[in-house]
C-alpha positions in Angstrom: 18.5 -9.9 -0.2 20.6 -8.2 -2.9 24.0 -7.0 -1.6 24.3 -3.2 -1.8 27.6 -1.3 -1.9 26.4 1.9 -0.2 25.7 1.8 3.5 22.8 4.3 3.1 21.3 2.1 0.4 21.7 -1.0 2.5 19.9 0.7 5.4 17.2 1.9 3.1 16.8 -1.6 1.5 16.5 -3.2 4.9 13.8 -0.9 5.9 11.9 -1.4 2.7 12.2 -5.1 2.9 10.8 -5.0 6.5 7.6 -3.6 5.0 7.2 -6.8 2.9 8.4 -9.2 5.6 6.6 -7.8 8.6 3.3 -9.5 7.9 4.9 -12.8 7.0 6.6 -12.9 10.4 3.2 -13.0 12.2 2.4 -16.4 13.5 -1.0 -17.5 14.9 -4.0 -15.3 14.8 -4.1 -12.7 17.6 -7.0 -11.1 19.3 -8.1 -7.5 18.4 -6.1 -4.8 20.1 -7.7 -2.2 22.4 -8.3 1.4 21.7 -5.6 2.2 24.3 -3.0 0.3 22.3 -3.9 2.2 19.1 -3.7 5.5 21.1 -0.3 4.5 22.4 0.9 3.6 18.9 -0.2 7.0 17.6 1.4 8.8 20.5 4.7 6.9 19.9 4.6 7.8 16.3 4.0 11.4 17.0 6.9 11.6 19.5 9.3 9.7 17.2 8.4 11.7 14.1 8.5 15.2 15.7 11.6 14.4 17.7 13.6 13.1 14.7 12.4 15.5 12.1 10.7 13.0 9.7 8.8 14.4 6.8 5.1 13.9 6.1 3.7 10.4 6.7 1.2 8.1 5.1 -1.5 6.7 4.9 -4.1 9.4 5.5 -7.8 10.5 5.0 -7.7 11.7 1.4 -10.9 13.7 2.0 -9.1 15.9 4.6 -6.6 18.3 3.0 -5.2 19.8 6.2 -1.6 19.2 7.2 1.1 21.2 9.0 4.2 19.2 8.3 6.3 21.6 6.1 9.3 19.4 5.3 9.2 19.6 1.6 10.5 17.3 -1.1 10.1 17.3 -4.8 7.0 15.8 -6.4 7.9 12.6 -8.3 7.4 12.6 -12.1 4.3 11.1 -13.6 4.4 7.4 -13.3 4.6 7.1 -17.1 8.0 8.7 -16.8 9.3 6.2 -14.1 10.0 2.5 -13.9 7.4 0.2 -12.3 9.4 -1.7 -9.7 6.8 -3.4 -7.4 3.2 -4.4 -7.1 1.6 -5.6 -3.9 -1.6 -5.1 -2.0 -3.0 -4.8 1.5 -5.9 -6.4 3.3 -8.4 -3.5 3.5 -7.6 0.0 2.4 -4.8 1.8 4.3 -6.2 5.1 3.2 -9.6 6.4 4.2 -12.0 8.5 2.1 -13.8 8.3 -1.2 -15.8 5.1 -1.4 -13.8 3.4 1.4 -14.7 4.9 4.8 -16.0 1.9 6.8 -13.6 1.2 9.7 -12.8 -2.5 10.0 -11.7 -2.2 13.6 -8.4 -2.0 15.5 -7.1 -5.2 14.1 -4.9 -7.9 15.5 -1.7 -6.0 16.2 -0.1 -7.1 13.0 -1.9 -4.8 10.6 -4.7 -7.2 9.8 -8.5 -6.9 10.3 -8.0 -3.1 10.4 -8.0 -0.3 7.8 -11.0 0.7 5.8 -13.6 -1.2 3.6 -15.8 -0.5 0.6 -19.0 1.4 1.6 -21.1 0.1 -1.3 -23.5 -2.9 -1.7 -22.7 -6.2 -3.4 -25.1 -8.8 -4.8 -25.6 -12.3 -3.4 -24.0 -13.6 -6.6 -20.9 -11.4 -6.1 -20.6 -12.7 -2.6 -20.8 -16.4 -3.5 -18.2 -18.1 -1.3 -15.2 -19.9 -2.8 -14.3 -23.4 -1.6 -10.9 -22.1 -0.3 -9.5 -18.9 1.1 -7.3 -16.7 -1.1 -3.8 -16.1 0.2 -1.2 -18.3 1.9 -1.1 -17.0 5.4 -3.5 -17.2 8.3 -3.4 -13.5 8.3 -4.7 -11.8 5.1 -6.7 -14.7 3.7 -9.3 -13.2 1.4 -12.9 -14.0 0.5 -15.6 -12.4 -1.8 -16.6 -9.0 -0.4 -13.2 -8.1 1.0 -11.5 -4.9 0.2 -7.8 -4.6 -0.8 -5.6 -1.6 -1.6 -3.2 -2.3 -4.4 0.1 -0.3 -4.7 1.8 0.1 -8.0 5.2 1.4 -7.0 7.3 3.4 -9.4 10.9 4.6 -9.1 13.3 7.0 -10.9 16.0 4.4 -10.4 17.0 2.1 -13.2 14.8 -0.5 -11.5 13.3 -3.7 -12.8 10.1 -5.3 -11.5 10.9 -7.9 -8.9 10.3 -9.3 -5.4 10.1 -6.8 -2.5 10.3 -3.0 -2.4 14.1 -3.3 -2.5 13.9 -3.6 -6.2 12.9 0.1 -6.3 16.4 1.1 -5.3 19.7 0.5 -7.1 23.4 0.7 -6.5 23.6 3.8 -8.7 21.1 5.9 -6.8 20.4 5.6 -3.1 17.6 8.1 -2.9 15.4 7.7 -6.0 12.1 9.5 -6.2 9.2 7.1 -5.5 5.6 7.3 -6.6 2.7 5.0 -5.6 -0.4 4.7 -7.7 -2.9 3.4 -5.1 -6.2 1.7 -6.2 -8.8 0.2 -3.9 -10.6 -2.9 -5.1 -13.5 -4.9 -3.7 -13.3 -8.6 -4.4 -16.3 -10.2 -6.1 -16.9 -13.7 -7.3 -17.7 -12.6 -10.8 -15.7 -13.5 -14.0 -17.0 -10.4 -15.7 -15.3 -8.1 -13.2 -11.8 -6.8 -13.7 -9.1 -9.4 -14.1 -6.2 -8.7 -11.6 -3.7 -10.6 -13.7 -4.3 -8.1 -16.5 -4.3 -5.1 -14.1 -0.9 -6.2 -12.9 0.4 -7.0 -16.4 3.9 -5.4 -16.9 5.0 -4.0 -20.3 7.9 -1.9 -21.6 6.7 1.4 -22.9 9.2 3.9 -24.3 12.0 2.0 -22.5 10.2 2.1 -19.1 8.5 -0.7 -17.2 4.8 0.1 -16.9 1.5 -1.3 -15.7 -0.6 0.1 -18.5 -3.9 -1.4 -17.3 -4.3 0.6 -14.0 -7.9 1.8 -14.0 -8.5 5.3 -15.3 -12.2 5.5 -14.4 -12.0 5.6 -10.6 -12.0 9.3 -10.1 -9.3 12.0 -10.1 -6.5 10.8 -7.9 -5.6 12.6 -4.7 -1.9 13.4 -4.9 0.1 14.2 -1.7 3.5 14.0 -0.2 3.9 11.1 2.2 6.0 8.1 3.1 6.1 4.3 2.8 3.5 2.4 4.8 2.9 -1.0 6.4 2.4 -2.1 10.1 6.2 -1.9 10.7 5.7 1.9 10.9 2.8 2.0 13.4 5.1 3.4 16.1 7.9 5.0 14.2 8.2 7.5 11.4 9.1 6.3 7.9 12.1 8.2 6.4 11.1 7.5 2.7 9.8 10.3 0.6 6.9 9.1 -1.5 4.5 10.9 -3.8 1.1 9.3 -3.4 -1.7 9.2 -6.0 -4.8 7.6 -4.5 -7.8 6.9 -6.6 -11.0 7.7 -4.6 -13.4 5.3 -6.3 -13.5 1.5 -5.8 -13.3 -0.9 -8.7 -14.7 -4.5 -8.7 -12.1 -7.2 -9.3 -12.7 -10.9 -9.8 -11.4 -12.7 -6.7 -10.5 -15.8 -8.8 -8.1 -13.6 -10.8 -6.5 -12.4 -7.6 -6.1 -16.0 -6.5 -4.4 -16.9 -9.8 -2.1 -13.9 -9.6 -1.0 -14.8 -6.1 -0.2 -18.3 -7.3 2.4 -16.9 -9.8 3.7 -13.4 -10.3 7.0 -11.6 -10.9 6.9 -10.1 -7.4 6.7 -13.3 -5.4 3.5 -12.1 -3.7 1.4 -14.8 -2.2 -0.8 -13.0 0.4 -2.3 -9.6 1.3 -0.1 -7.4 3.6 -1.2 -5.7 6.8 -1.8 -2.0 7.0 -0.3 0.9 8.9 -2.6 2.8 11.3 -4.2 5.8 9.7 -2.1 8.9 10.4 -4.3 11.7 11.7 -2.0 14.1 13.5 -1.8 17.3 11.3 1.9 17.7 12.4 2.6 14.4 10.6 0.8 15.3 7.4 1.5 17.5 4.4 -1.2 19.9 3.2 -2.9 18.4 0.1 -2.8 20.8 -2.8 0.3 22.6 -2.0 
């Protein structure tokens, strides 16, 4: 972990790093949790967030605009005016809506085997099994037909792409504006599908780090005010203010290219991360479109 000079920044960095490390801390596979546990987590989040005055949370159903959390913060600039600082993805979509509304179940308590999956149909050829799972952990190992939600994270800080979300911060600015371009993919065993190594390619454009190959044909993104995500925030509010831009249509990506990217990338990613429970309480959500 990079040493930070500001206490606030150190705290922020620790919380952001927890999002990346939470899934890695999980050990053996756990049984699915009950509906009661999910209800308790949602209730704990509601109490914590309302009591502490946290702002709007994420993830959410992007097809439902309602929200009554009025804590406002400025919308982050367009991602083309910010530095790309992190790329990672989650097993299944954290958000619900668009072409990803099939609920995967309550999961294992660590954010895996839950979230939302692609609603469409795939061919037998696209679903042809590989001879090995994709991803290095017992949790989050992927196969053809699985859904992932990729997060391309941008910051107004003078950040450089690198391992963990802590790279989105800097010593010079403890509260940068953050934007996440979120794209849901379905994994297919098809070399003619999108290549994730190209999608995650980083270039310098006008002096800023960019991922110029993010799909542009997956529908008009739903933009809303939210927070950081991940299973570490299932029972507590996230304090980070994030502008979300979630594409509603799913793109097909070649699972072999995902496997290759996980084997070597600038972000030290080697597995799919778990997801945070969908936030449904209107008091914890901002109104979309305002």
